[in-house]
PDB file of N, H, CA, C and O in Angstrom:
ATOM      1  N   MET A   1     -37.928 -27.465 -34.455  1.00  0.00           N
ATOM      2  CA  MET A   1     -39.379 -27.583 -34.181  1.00  0.00           C
ATOM      3  C   MET A   1     -40.169 -27.400 -35.523  1.00  0.00           C
ATOM      4  O   MET A   1     -41.158 -28.090 -35.769  1.00  0.00           O
ATOM      5  N   LEU A   2     -39.704 -26.460 -36.365  1.00  0.00           N
ATOM      6  H   LEU A   2     -38.900 -25.899 -36.165  1.00  0.00           H
ATOM      7  CA  LEU A   2     -40.415 -26.266 -37.606  1.00  0.00           C
ATOM      8  C   LEU A   2     -40.366 -27.464 -38.546  1.00  0.00           C
ATOM      9  O   LEU A   2     -41.290 -27.703 -39.323  1.00  0.00           O
ATOM     10  N   SER A   3     -39.268 -28.212 -38.460  1.00  0.00           N
ATOM     11  H   SER A   3     -38.517 -28.017 -37.829  1.00  0.00           H
ATOM     12  CA  SER A   3     -39.133 -29.445 -39.318  1.00  0.00           C
ATOM     13  C   SER A   3     -40.191 -30.440 -39.023  1.00  0.00           C
ATOM     14  O   SER A   3     -40.492 -31.258 -39.893  1.00  0.00           O
ATOM     15  N   SER A   4     -40.803 -30.440 -37.828  1.00  0.00           N
ATOM     16  H   SER A   4     -40.559 -29.776 -37.121  1.00  0.00           H
ATOM     17  CA  SER A   4     -41.888 -31.347 -37.482  1.00  0.00           C
ATOM     18  C   SER A   4     -43.257 -30.674 -37.566  1.00  0.00           C
ATOM     19  O   SER A   4     -44.225 -31.286 -38.016  1.00  0.00           O
ATOM     20  N   ALA A   5     -43.336 -29.466 -37.150  1.00  0.00           N
ATOM     21  H   ALA A   5     -42.549 -28.969 -36.784  1.00  0.00           H
ATOM     22  CA  ALA A   5     -44.615 -28.764 -37.054  1.00  0.00           C
ATOM     23  C   ALA A   5     -45.187 -28.404 -38.410  1.00  0.00           C
ATOM     24  O   ALA A   5     -46.397 -28.519 -38.604  1.00  0.00           O
ATOM     25  N   VAL A   6     -44.383 -27.980 -39.339  1.00  0.00           N
ATOM     26  H   VAL A   6     -43.400 -27.887 -39.182  1.00  0.00           H
ATOM     27  CA  VAL A   6     -44.866 -27.541 -40.670  1.00  0.00           C
ATOM     28  C   VAL A   6     -45.407 -28.752 -41.441  1.00  0.00           C
ATOM     29  O   VAL A   6     -46.526 -28.666 -41.945  1.00  0.00           O
ATOM     30  N   PRO A   7     -44.682 -29.881 -41.566  1.00  0.00           N
ATOM     31  CA  PRO A   7     -45.250 -31.011 -42.260  1.00  0.00           C
ATOM     32  C   PRO A   7     -46.519 -31.532 -41.588  1.00  0.00           C
ATOM     33  O   PRO A   7     -47.468 -31.911 -42.273  1.00  0.00           O
ATOM     34  N   TYR A   8     -46.545 -31.555 -40.271  1.00  0.00           N
ATOM     35  H   TYR A   8     -45.773 -31.248 -39.714  1.00  0.00           H
ATOM     36  CA  TYR A   8     -47.706 -32.048 -39.560  1.00  0.00           C
ATOM     37  C   TYR A   8     -48.950 -31.161 -39.821  1.00  0.00           C
ATOM     38  O   TYR A   8     -50.058 -31.660 -40.018  1.00  0.00           O
ATOM     39  N   LEU A   9     -48.729 -29.855 -39.817  1.00  0.00           N
ATOM     40  H   LEU A   9     -47.829 -29.450 -39.657  1.00  0.00           H
ATOM     41  CA  LEU A   9     -49.827 -28.921 -40.139  1.00  0.00           C
ATOM     42  C   LEU A   9     -50.249 -29.131 -41.579  1.00  0.00           C
ATOM     43  O   LEU A   9     -51.450 -29.155 -41.847  1.00  0.00           O
ATOM     44  N   ALA A  10     -49.347 -29.283 -42.502  1.00  0.00           N
ATOM     45  H   ALA A  10     -48.372 -29.264 -42.284  1.00  0.00           H
ATOM     46  CA  ALA A  10     -49.672 -29.485 -43.899  1.00  0.00           C
ATOM     47  C   ALA A  10     -50.509 -30.797 -44.055  1.00  0.00           C
ATOM     48  O   ALA A  10     -51.490 -30.832 -44.799  1.00  0.00           O
ATOM     49  N   ASP A  11     -50.115 -31.802 -43.376  1.00  0.00           N
ATOM     50  H   ASP A  11     -49.318 -31.774 -42.772  1.00  0.00           H
ATOM     51  CA  ASP A  11     -50.822 -33.082 -43.437  1.00  0.00           C
ATOM     52  C   ASP A  11     -52.252 -32.940 -42.919  1.00  0.00           C
ATOM     53  O   ASP A  11     -53.191 -33.454 -43.528  1.00  0.00           O
ATOM     54  N   LEU A  12     -52.410 -32.258 -41.821  1.00  0.00           N
ATOM     55  H   LEU A  12     -51.647 -31.840 -41.326  1.00  0.00           H
ATOM     56  CA  LEU A  12     -53.743 -32.050 -41.248  1.00  0.00           C
ATOM     57  C   LEU A  12     -54.658 -31.266 -42.166  1.00  0.00           C
ATOM     58  O   LEU A  12     -55.830 -31.606 -42.328  1.00  0.00           O
ATOM     59  N   LEU A  13     -54.116 -30.208 -42.771  1.00  0.00           N
ATOM     60  H   LEU A  13     -53.164 -29.931 -42.639  1.00  0.00           H
ATOM     61  CA  LEU A  13     -54.925 -29.389 -43.659  1.00  0.00           C
ATOM     62  C   LEU A  13     -55.273 -30.163 -44.931  1.00  0.00           C
ATOM     63  O   LEU A  13     -56.379 -30.043 -45.457  1.00  0.00           O
ATOM     64  N   THR A  14     -54.332 -30.945 -45.412  1.00  0.00           N
ATOM     65  H   THR A  14     -53.433 -31.042 -44.984  1.00  0.00           H
ATOM     66  CA  THR A  14     -54.582 -31.781 -46.602  1.00  0.00           C
ATOM     67  C   THR A  14     -55.641 -32.827 -46.335  1.00  0.00           C
ATOM     68  O   THR A  14     -56.515 -33.050 -47.173  1.00  0.00           O
ATOM     69  N   LEU A  15     -55.578 -33.482 -45.168  1.00  0.00           N
ATOM     70  H   LEU A  15     -54.867 -33.301 -44.488  1.00  0.00           H
ATOM     71  CA  LEU A  15     -56.473 -34.566 -44.827  1.00  0.00           C
ATOM     72  C   LEU A  15     -57.923 -34.051 -44.776  1.00  0.00           C
ATOM     73  O   LEU A  15     -58.860 -34.807 -45.032  1.00  0.00           O
ATOM     74  N   ARG A  16     -58.095 -32.812 -44.456  1.00  0.00           N
ATOM     75  H   ARG A  16     -57.334 -32.198 -44.248  1.00  0.00           H
ATOM     76  CA  ARG A  16     -59.448 -32.196 -44.401  1.00  0.00           C
ATOM     77  C   ARG A  16     -60.016 -32.009 -45.782  1.00  0.00           C
ATOM     78  O   ARG A  16     -61.235 -31.931 -45.934  1.00  0.00           O
ATOM     79  N   ARG A  17     -59.184 -31.936 -46.786  1.00  0.00           N
ATOM     80  H   ARG A  17     -58.194 -32.000 -46.663  1.00  0.00           H
ATOM     81  CA  ARG A  17     -59.633 -31.604 -48.155  1.00  0.00           C
ATOM     82  C   ARG A  17     -59.713 -32.789 -49.151  1.00  0.00           C
ATOM     83  O   ARG A  17     -60.413 -32.712 -50.161  1.00  0.00           O
ATOM     84  N   VAL A  18     -59.007 -33.850 -48.857  1.00  0.00           N
ATOM     85  H   VAL A  18     -58.439 -33.913 -48.036  1.00  0.00           H
ATOM     86  CA  VAL A  18     -58.971 -34.980 -49.802  1.00  0.00           C
ATOM     87  C   VAL A  18     -59.498 -36.230 -49.081  1.00  0.00           C
ATOM     88  O   VAL A  18     -59.461 -36.286 -47.852  1.00  0.00           O
ATOM     89  N   PRO A  19     -59.982 -37.222 -49.821  1.00  0.00           N
ATOM     90  CA  PRO A  19     -60.434 -38.469 -49.217  1.00  0.00           C
ATOM     91  C   PRO A  19     -59.273 -39.194 -48.546  1.00  0.00           C
ATOM     92  O   PRO A  19     -58.119 -39.075 -48.957  1.00  0.00           O
ATOM     93  N   ALA A  20     -59.599 -39.921 -47.541  1.00  0.00           N
ATOM     94  H   ALA A  20     -60.536 -40.018 -47.207  1.00  0.00           H
ATOM     95  CA  ALA A  20     -58.576 -40.635 -46.724  1.00  0.00           C
ATOM     96  C   ALA A  20     -57.719 -41.569 -47.556  1.00  0.00           C
ATOM     97  O   ALA A  20     -56.508 -41.628 -47.342  1.00  0.00           O
ATOM     98  N   ASN A  21     -58.300 -42.305 -48.500  1.00  0.00           N
ATOM     99  H   ASN A  21     -59.284 -42.257 -48.673  1.00  0.00           H
ATOM    100  CA  ASN A  21     -57.477 -43.230 -49.271  1.00  0.00           C
ATOM    101  C   ASN A  21     -56.500 -42.479 -50.189  1.00  0.00           C
ATOM    102  O   ASN A  21     -55.382 -42.946 -50.409  1.00  0.00           O
ATOM    103  N   THR A  22     -56.900 -41.350 -50.713  1.00  0.00           N
ATOM    104  H   THR A  22     -57.808 -40.970 -50.535  1.00  0.00           H
ATOM    105  CA  THR A  22     -55.995 -40.530 -51.531  1.00  0.00           C
ATOM    106  C   THR A  22     -54.875 -39.956 -50.666  1.00  0.00           C
ATOM    107  O   THR A  22     -53.721 -39.890 -51.090  1.00  0.00           O
ATOM    108  N   PHE A  23     -55.220 -39.554 -49.484  1.00  0.00           N
ATOM    109  H   PHE A  23     -56.157 -39.607 -49.139  1.00  0.00           H
ATOM    110  CA  PHE A  23     -54.203 -39.042 -48.522  1.00  0.00           C
ATOM    111  C   PHE A  23     -53.218 -40.151 -48.231  1.00  0.00           C
ATOM    112  O   PHE A  23     -52.017 -39.896 -48.138  1.00  0.00           O
ATOM    113  N   GLY A  24     -53.699 -41.391 -48.081  1.00  0.00           N
ATOM    114  H   GLY A  24     -54.674 -41.598 -48.156  1.00  0.00           H
ATOM    115  CA  GLY A  24     -52.816 -42.535 -47.816  1.00  0.00           C
ATOM    116  C   GLY A  24     -51.815 -42.732 -48.948  1.00  0.00           C
ATOM    117  O   GLY A  24     -50.644 -43.025 -48.707  1.00  0.00           O
ATOM    118  N   LEU A  25     -52.281 -42.570 -50.183  1.00  0.00           N
ATOM    119  H   LEU A  25     -53.232 -42.332 -50.379  1.00  0.00           H
ATOM    120  CA  LEU A  25     -51.406 -42.673 -51.316  1.00  0.00           C
ATOM    121  C   LEU A  25     -50.363 -41.599 -51.288  1.00  0.00           C
ATOM    122  O   LEU A  25     -49.188 -41.865 -51.541  1.00  0.00           O
ATOM    123  N   PHE A  26     -50.768 -40.384 -50.984  1.00  0.00           N
ATOM    124  H   PHE A  26     -51.723 -40.167 -50.779  1.00  0.00           H
ATOM    125  CA  PHE A  26     -49.806 -39.280 -50.929  1.00  0.00           C
ATOM    126  C   PHE A  26     -48.775 -39.570 -49.862  1.00  0.00           C
ATOM    127  O   PHE A  26     -47.589 -39.326 -50.083  1.00  0.00           O
ATOM    128  N   MET A  27     -49.185 -40.086 -48.704  1.00  0.00           N
ATOM    129  H   MET A  27     -50.148 -40.285 -48.524  1.00  0.00           H
ATOM    130  CA  MET A  27     -48.246 -40.371 -47.641  1.00  0.00           C
ATOM    131  C   MET A  27     -47.253 -41.491 -48.032  1.00  0.00           C
ATOM    132  O   MET A  27     -46.091 -41.479 -47.625  1.00  0.00           O
ATOM    133  N   SER A  28     -47.749 -42.461 -48.838  1.00  0.00           N
ATOM    134  H   SER A  28     -48.693 -42.471 -49.170  1.00  0.00           H
ATOM    135  CA  SER A  28     -46.829 -43.535 -49.264  1.00  0.00           C
ATOM    136  C   SER A  28     -45.799 -43.058 -50.263  1.00  0.00           C
ATOM    137  O   SER A  28     -44.750 -43.682 -50.418  1.00  0.00           O
ATOM    138  N   VAL A  29     -46.084 -41.955 -50.947  1.00  0.00           N
ATOM    139  H   VAL A  29     -46.936 -41.448 -50.821  1.00  0.00           H
ATOM    140  CA  VAL A  29     -45.159 -41.443 -51.943  1.00  0.00           C
ATOM    141  C   VAL A  29     -44.075 -40.549 -51.270  1.00  0.00           C
ATOM    142  O   VAL A  29     -43.059 -40.255 -51.900  1.00  0.00           O
ATOM    143  N   ASP A  30     -44.274 -40.130 -50.047  1.00  0.00           N
ATOM    144  H   ASP A  30     -45.099 -40.369 -49.535  1.00  0.00           H
ATOM    145  CA  ASP A  30     -43.346 -39.264 -49.334  1.00  0.00           C
ATOM    146  C   ASP A  30     -41.930 -39.677 -49.399  1.00  0.00           C
ATOM    147  O   ASP A  30     -41.077 -38.808 -49.578  1.00  0.00           O
ATOM    148  N   PRO A  31     -41.583 -40.958 -49.267  1.00  0.00           N
ATOM    149  CA  PRO A  31     -40.167 -41.344 -49.308  1.00  0.00           C
ATOM    150  C   PRO A  31     -39.492 -41.058 -50.671  1.00  0.00           C
ATOM    151  O   PRO A  31     -38.265 -40.982 -50.725  1.00  0.00           O
ATOM    152  N   VAL A  32     -40.251 -40.901 -51.763  1.00  0.00           N
ATOM    153  H   VAL A  32     -41.248 -40.963 -51.720  1.00  0.00           H
ATOM    154  CA  VAL A  32     -39.628 -40.671 -53.057  1.00  0.00           C
ATOM    155  C   VAL A  32     -38.940 -39.301 -53.082  1.00  0.00           C
ATOM    156  O   VAL A  32     -37.736 -39.226 -53.329  1.00  0.00           O
ATOM    157  N   PRO A  33     -39.701 -38.193 -52.824  1.00  0.00           N
ATOM    158  CA  PRO A  33     -38.986 -36.925 -52.817  1.00  0.00           C
ATOM    159  C   PRO A  33     -37.903 -36.828 -51.730  1.00  0.00           C
ATOM    160  O   PRO A  33     -36.872 -36.178 -51.903  1.00  0.00           O
ATOM    161  N   ALA A  34     -38.182 -37.505 -50.596  1.00  0.00           N
ATOM    162  H   ALA A  34     -39.020 -38.033 -50.455  1.00  0.00           H
ATOM    163  CA  ALA A  34     -37.150 -37.477 -49.541  1.00  0.00           C
ATOM    164  C   ALA A  34     -35.874 -38.115 -50.008  1.00  0.00           C
ATOM    165  O   ALA A  34     -34.791 -37.597 -49.737  1.00  0.00           O
ATOM    166  N   ALA A  35     -35.972 -39.246 -50.714  1.00  0.00           N
ATOM    167  H   ALA A  35     -36.852 -39.666 -50.934  1.00  0.00           H
ATOM    168  CA  ALA A  35     -34.773 -39.894 -51.246  1.00  0.00           C
ATOM    169  C   ALA A  35     -34.090 -39.065 -52.321  1.00  0.00           C
ATOM    170  O   ALA A  35     -32.862 -39.049 -52.403  1.00  0.00           O
ATOM    171  N   LEU A  36     -34.880 -38.367 -53.157  1.00  0.00           N
ATOM    172  H   LEU A  36     -35.878 -38.379 -53.090  1.00  0.00           H
ATOM    173  CA  LEU A  36     -34.298 -37.507 -54.177  1.00  0.00           C
ATOM    174  C   LEU A  36     -33.564 -36.313 -53.573  1.00  0.00           C
ATOM    175  O   LEU A  36     -32.462 -35.958 -53.991  1.00  0.00           O
ATOM    176  N   VAL A  37     -34.216 -35.697 -52.565  1.00  0.00           N
ATOM    177  H   VAL A  37     -35.111 -35.985 -52.225  1.00  0.00           H
ATOM    178  CA  VAL A  37     -33.554 -34.586 -51.884  1.00  0.00           C
ATOM    179  C   VAL A  37     -32.291 -35.029 -51.200  1.00  0.00           C
ATOM    180  O   VAL A  37     -31.271 -34.340 -51.227  1.00  0.00           O
ATOM    181  N   GLY A  38     -32.373 -36.211 -50.574  1.00  0.00           N
ATOM    182  H   GLY A  38     -33.202 -36.771 -50.552  1.00  0.00           H
ATOM    183  CA  GLY A  38     -31.172 -36.761 -49.905  1.00  0.00           C
ATOM    184  C   GLY A  38     -30.046 -37.001 -50.903  1.00  0.00           C
ATOM    185  O   GLY A  38     -28.871 -36.829 -50.579  1.00  0.00           O
ATOM    186  N   ARG A  39     -30.404 -37.389 -52.088  1.00  0.00           N
ATOM    187  H   ARG A  39     -31.358 -37.529 -52.351  1.00  0.00           H
ATOM    188  CA  ARG A  39     -29.416 -37.609 -53.126  1.00  0.00           C
ATOM    189  C   ARG A  39     -28.800 -36.280 -53.623  1.00  0.00           C
ATOM    190  O   ARG A  39     -27.580 -36.131 -53.690  1.00  0.00           O
ATOM    191  N   LEU A  40     -29.656 -35.353 -53.957  1.00  0.00           N
ATOM    192  H   LEU A  40     -30.647 -35.475 -53.902  1.00  0.00           H
ATOM    193  CA  LEU A  40     -29.260 -34.063 -54.526  1.00  0.00           C
ATOM    194  C   LEU A  40     -28.588 -33.144 -53.537  1.00  0.00           C
ATOM    195  O   LEU A  40     -27.572 -32.521 -53.846  1.00  0.00           O
ATOM    196  N   VAL A  41     -29.154 -33.057 -52.347  1.00  0.00           N
ATOM    197  H   VAL A  41     -29.979 -33.563 -52.096  1.00  0.00           H
ATOM    198  CA  VAL A  41     -28.670 -32.080 -51.352  1.00  0.00           C
ATOM    199  C   VAL A  41     -27.551 -32.690 -50.493  1.00  0.00           C
ATOM    200  O   VAL A  41     -26.530 -32.050 -50.244  1.00  0.00           O
ATOM    201  N   LEU A  42     -27.750 -33.881 -50.065  1.00  0.00           N
ATOM    202  H   LEU A  42     -28.580 -34.402 -50.268  1.00  0.00           H
ATOM    203  CA  LEU A  42     -26.839 -34.489 -49.088  1.00  0.00           C
ATOM    204  C   LEU A  42     -25.767 -35.388 -49.766  1.00  0.00           C
ATOM    205  O   LEU A  42     -24.777 -35.760 -49.137  1.00  0.00           O
ATOM    206  N   GLY A  43     -25.979 -35.720 -51.025  1.00  0.00           N
ATOM    207  H   GLY A  43     -26.784 -35.419 -51.536  1.00  0.00           H
ATOM    208  CA  GLY A  43     -25.037 -36.579 -51.714  1.00  0.00           C
ATOM    209  C   GLY A  43     -25.172 -38.040 -51.355  1.00  0.00           C
ATOM    210  O   GLY A  43     -24.316 -38.849 -51.710  1.00  0.00           O
ATOM    211  N   GLY A  44     -26.220 -38.383 -50.668  1.00  0.00           N
ATOM    212  H   GLY A  44     -26.916 -37.725 -50.379  1.00  0.00           H
ATOM    213  CA  GLY A  44     -26.458 -39.799 -50.307  1.00  0.00           C
ATOM    214  C   GLY A  44     -27.160 -40.485 -51.451  1.00  0.00           C
ATOM    215  O   GLY A  44     -27.450 -39.894 -52.491  1.00  0.00           O
ATOM    216  N   GLY A  45     -27.422 -41.748 -51.221  1.00  0.00           N
ATOM    217  H   GLY A  45     -27.187 -42.229 -50.376  1.00  0.00           H
ATOM    218  CA  GLY A  45     -28.151 -42.495 -52.259  1.00  0.00           C
ATOM    219  C   GLY A  45     -28.738 -43.729 -51.674  1.00  0.00           C
ATOM    220  O   GLY A  45     -28.330 -44.188 -50.608  1.00  0.00           O
ATOM    221  N   LEU A  46     -29.701 -44.271 -52.374  1.00  0.00           N
ATOM    222  H   LEU A  46     -30.032 -43.898 -53.241  1.00  0.00           H
ATOM    223  CA  LEU A  46     -30.320 -45.498 -51.994  1.00  0.00           C
ATOM    224  C   LEU A  46     -29.900 -46.608 -52.948  1.00  0.00           C
ATOM    225  O   LEU A  46     -29.629 -46.375 -54.126  1.00  0.00           O
ATOM    226  N   GLY A  47     -29.856 -47.798 -52.417  1.00  0.00           N
ATOM    227  H   GLY A  47     -30.076 -47.987 -51.460  1.00  0.00           H
ATOM    228  CA  GLY A  47     -29.543 -48.936 -53.278  1.00  0.00           C
ATOM    229  C   GLY A  47     -30.790 -49.462 -53.947  1.00  0.00           C
ATOM    230  O   GLY A  47     -31.895 -48.955 -53.754  1.00  0.00           O
ATOM    231  N   ALA A  48     -30.574 -50.510 -54.751  1.00  0.00           N
ATOM    232  H   ALA A  48     -29.676 -50.921 -54.908  1.00  0.00           H
ATOM    233  CA  ALA A  48     -31.696 -51.134 -55.508  1.00  0.00           C
ATOM    234  C   ALA A  48     -32.785 -51.657 -54.527  1.00  0.00           C
ATOM    235  O   ALA A  48     -33.979 -51.507 -54.790  1.00  0.00           O
ATOM    236  N   TRP A  49     -32.362 -52.263 -53.408  1.00  0.00           N
ATOM    237  H   TRP A  49     -31.393 -52.384 -53.195  1.00  0.00           H
ATOM    238  CA  TRP A  49     -33.321 -52.811 -52.485  1.00  0.00           C
ATOM    239  C   TRP A  49     -34.193 -51.739 -51.823  1.00  0.00           C
ATOM    240  O   TRP A  49     -35.388 -51.929 -51.596  1.00  0.00           O
ATOM    241  N   GLU A  50     -33.570 -50.643 -51.534  1.00  0.00           N
ATOM    242  H   GLU A  50     -32.599 -50.488 -51.719  1.00  0.00           H
ATOM    243  CA  GLU A  50     -34.357 -49.545 -50.908  1.00  0.00           C
ATOM    244  C   GLU A  50     -35.386 -48.944 -51.904  1.00  0.00           C
ATOM    245  O   GLU A  50     -36.536 -48.674 -51.557  1.00  0.00           O
ATOM    246  N   TRP A  51     -34.916 -48.750 -53.152  1.00  0.00           N
ATOM    247  H   TRP A  51     -33.982 -48.969 -53.434  1.00  0.00           H
ATOM    248  CA  TRP A  51     -35.875 -48.240 -54.191  1.00  0.00           C
ATOM    249  C   TRP A  51     -36.951 -49.262 -54.419  1.00  0.00           C
ATOM    250  O   TRP A  51     -38.111 -48.891 -54.598  1.00  0.00           O
ATOM    251  N   ALA A  52     -36.616 -50.547 -54.421  1.00  0.00           N
ATOM    252  H   ALA A  52     -35.673 -50.848 -54.276  1.00  0.00           H
ATOM    253  CA  ALA A  52     -37.608 -51.590 -54.622  1.00  0.00           C
ATOM    254  C   ALA A  52     -38.611 -51.569 -53.465  1.00  0.00           C
ATOM    255  O   ALA A  52     -39.803 -51.766 -53.699  1.00  0.00           O
ATOM    256  N   GLY A  53     -38.169 -51.338 -52.236  1.00  0.00           N
ATOM    257  H   GLY A  53     -37.201 -51.178 -52.046  1.00  0.00           H
ATOM    258  CA  GLY A  53     -39.073 -51.238 -51.084  1.00  0.00           C
ATOM    259  C   GLY A  53     -40.032 -50.080 -51.209  1.00  0.00           C
ATOM    260  O   GLY A  53     -41.221 -50.222 -50.926  1.00  0.00           O
ATOM    261  N   ILE A  54     -39.531 -48.939 -51.627  1.00  0.00           N
ATOM    262  H   ILE A  54     -38.565 -48.824 -51.857  1.00  0.00           H
ATOM    263  CA  ILE A  54     -40.387 -47.749 -51.806  1.00  0.00           C
ATOM    264  C   ILE A  54     -41.390 -48.031 -52.928  1.00  0.00           C
ATOM    265  O   ILE A  54     -42.570 -47.713 -52.782  1.00  0.00           O
ATOM    266  N   ALA A  55     -40.955 -48.612 -54.025  1.00  0.00           N
ATOM    267  H   ALA A  55     -39.997 -48.871 -54.144  1.00  0.00           H
ATOM    268  CA  ALA A  55     -41.851 -48.934 -55.135  1.00  0.00           C
ATOM    269  C   ALA A  55     -42.913 -49.952 -54.704  1.00  0.00           C
ATOM    270  O   ALA A  55     -44.065 -49.845 -55.124  1.00  0.00           O
ATOM    271  N   ALA A  56     -42.551 -50.933 -53.877  1.00  0.00           N
ATOM    272  H   ALA A  56     -41.615 -51.021 -53.536  1.00  0.00           H
ATOM    273  CA  ALA A  56     -43.503 -51.897 -53.410  1.00  0.00           C
ATOM    274  C   ALA A  56     -44.624 -51.266 -52.594  1.00  0.00           C
ATOM    275  O   ALA A  56     -45.793 -51.600 -52.786  1.00  0.00           O
ATOM    276  N   VAL A  57     -44.276 -50.347 -51.675  1.00  0.00           N
ATOM    277  H   VAL A  57     -43.327 -50.075 -51.519  1.00  0.00           H
ATOM    278  CA  VAL A  57     -45.238 -49.681 -50.850  1.00  0.00           C
ATOM    279  C   VAL A  57     -46.182 -48.797 -51.687  1.00  0.00           C
ATOM    280  O   VAL A  57     -47.402 -48.837 -51.525  1.00  0.00           O
ATOM    281  N   VAL A  58     -45.590 -48.013 -52.572  1.00  0.00           N
ATOM    282  H   VAL A  58     -44.599 -47.981 -52.704  1.00  0.00           H
ATOM    283  CA  VAL A  58     -46.410 -47.130 -53.456  1.00  0.00           C
ATOM    284  C   VAL A  58     -47.347 -47.967 -54.322  1.00  0.00           C
ATOM    285  O   VAL A  58     -48.524 -47.635 -54.461  1.00  0.00           O
ATOM    286  N   THR A  59     -46.837 -49.040 -54.901  1.00  0.00           N
ATOM    287  H   THR A  59     -45.881 -49.310 -54.788  1.00  0.00           H
ATOM    288  CA  THR A  59     -47.653 -49.926 -55.740  1.00  0.00           C
ATOM    289  C   THR A  59     -48.758 -50.595 -54.929  1.00  0.00           C
ATOM    290  O   THR A  59     -49.891 -50.684 -55.402  1.00  0.00           O
ATOM    291  N   ALA A  60     -48.467 -51.053 -53.762  1.00  0.00           N
ATOM    292  H   ALA A  60     -47.546 -50.981 -53.379  1.00  0.00           H
ATOM    293  CA  ALA A  60     -49.484 -51.690 -52.940  1.00  0.00           C
ATOM    294  C   ALA A  60     -50.602 -50.727 -52.612  1.00  0.00           C
ATOM    295  O   ALA A  60     -51.771 -51.113 -52.648  1.00  0.00           O
ATOM    296  N   ASN A  61     -50.280 -49.483 -52.292  1.00  0.00           N
ATOM    297  H   ASN A  61     -49.330 -49.170 -52.263  1.00  0.00           H
ATOM    298  CA  ASN A  61     -51.337 -48.510 -52.024  1.00  0.00           C
ATOM    299  C   ASN A  61     -52.128 -48.134 -53.231  1.00  0.00           C
ATOM    300  O   ASN A  61     -53.341 -47.943 -53.145  1.00  0.00           O
ATOM    301  N   ALA A  62     -51.466 -48.020 -54.374  1.00  0.00           N
ATOM    302  H   ALA A  62     -50.480 -48.175 -54.445  1.00  0.00           H
ATOM    303  CA  ALA A  62     -52.165 -47.736 -55.644  1.00  0.00           C
ATOM    304  C   ALA A  62     -53.123 -48.855 -56.028  1.00  0.00           C
ATOM    305  O   ALA A  62     -54.259 -48.602 -56.428  1.00  0.00           O
ATOM    306  N   VAL A  63     -52.659 -50.087 -55.905  1.00  0.00           N
ATOM    307  H   VAL A  63     -51.736 -50.293 -55.580  1.00  0.00           H
ATOM    308  CA  VAL A  63     -53.508 -51.264 -56.196  1.00  0.00           C
ATOM    309  C   VAL A  63     -54.711 -51.317 -55.233  1.00  0.00           C
ATOM    310  O   VAL A  63     -55.833 -51.619 -55.641  1.00  0.00           O
ATOM    311  N   ASN A  64     -54.461 -51.027 -53.988  1.00  0.00           N
ATOM    312  H   ASN A  64     -53.550 -50.781 -53.657  1.00  0.00           H
ATOM    313  CA  ASN A  64     -55.534 -50.988 -53.009  1.00  0.00           C
ATOM    314  C   ASN A  64     -56.568 -49.947 -53.347  1.00  0.00           C
ATOM    315  O   ASN A  64     -57.762 -50.210 -53.206  1.00  0.00           O
ATOM    316  N   MET A  65     -56.163 -48.783 -53.784  1.00  0.00           N
ATOM    317  H   MET A  65     -55.193 -48.569 -53.899  1.00  0.00           H
ATOM    318  CA  MET A  65     -57.102 -47.724 -54.173  1.00  0.00           C
ATOM    319  C   MET A  65     -57.881 -48.151 -55.422  1.00  0.00           C
ATOM    320  O   MET A  65     -59.087 -47.924 -55.527  1.00  0.00           O
ATOM    321  N   ALA A  66     -57.185 -48.757 -56.340  1.00  0.00           N
ATOM    322  H   ALA A  66     -56.205 -48.941 -56.254  1.00  0.00           H
ATOM    323  CA  ALA A  66     -57.887 -49.186 -57.593  1.00  0.00           C
ATOM    324  C   ALA A  66     -58.899 -50.276 -57.288  1.00  0.00           C
ATOM    325  O   ALA A  66     -59.964 -50.308 -57.903  1.00  0.00           O
ATOM    326  N   ALA A  67     -58.598 -51.162 -56.361  1.00  0.00           N
ATOM    327  H   ALA A  67     -57.733 -51.136 -55.861  1.00  0.00           H
ATOM    328  CA  ALA A  67     -59.483 -52.272 -56.017  1.00  0.00           C
ATOM    329  C   ALA A  67     -60.717 -51.778 -55.294  1.00  0.00           C
ATOM    330  O   ALA A  67     -61.801 -52.338 -55.456  1.00  0.00           O
ATOM    331  N   ARG A  68     -60.563 -50.730 -54.495  1.00  0.00           N
ATOM    332  H   ARG A  68     -59.682 -50.275 -54.364  1.00  0.00           H
ATOM    333  CA  ARG A  68     -61.715 -50.128 -53.809  1.00  0.00           C
ATOM    334  C   ARG A  68     -62.677 -49.437 -54.738  1.00  0.00           C
ATOM    335  O   ARG A  68     -63.884 -49.396 -54.498  1.00  0.00           O
ATOM    336  N   ARG A  69     -62.112 -48.885 -55.823  1.00  0.00           N
ATOM    337  H   ARG A  69     -61.132 -48.919 -56.018  1.00  0.00           H
ATOM    338  CA  ARG A  69     -62.967 -48.178 -56.797  1.00  0.00           C
ATOM    339  C   ARG A  69     -63.739 -49.137 -57.726  1.00  0.00           C
ATOM    340  O   ARG A  69     -64.798 -48.795 -58.253  1.00  0.00           O
ATOM    341  N   ALA A  70     -63.189 -50.326 -57.907  1.00  0.00           N
ATOM    342  H   ALA A  70     -62.329 -50.605 -57.479  1.00  0.00           H
ATOM    343  CA  ALA A  70     -63.770 -51.291 -58.790  1.00  0.00           C
ATOM    344  C   ALA A  70     -64.935 -52.006 -58.194  1.00  0.00           C
ATOM    345  O   ALA A  70     -65.532 -52.864 -58.845  1.00  0.00           O
TER     346      ALA A  70
END
């Protein structure tokens, strides 16, 4: 239960304090530490395609944020 409740509560508290588009960027970066923890703790790994997919999502959100500010 805590593995779902704690992150959900953290997300709700964060969303109240930061703009929605910044929160969206934070959410798109979530797979990066998850993949690193999976690698370090569980011994798993992602292939080049998976890392490219994560990079594409993070880049798309960053470009979107930059375009809104311009």
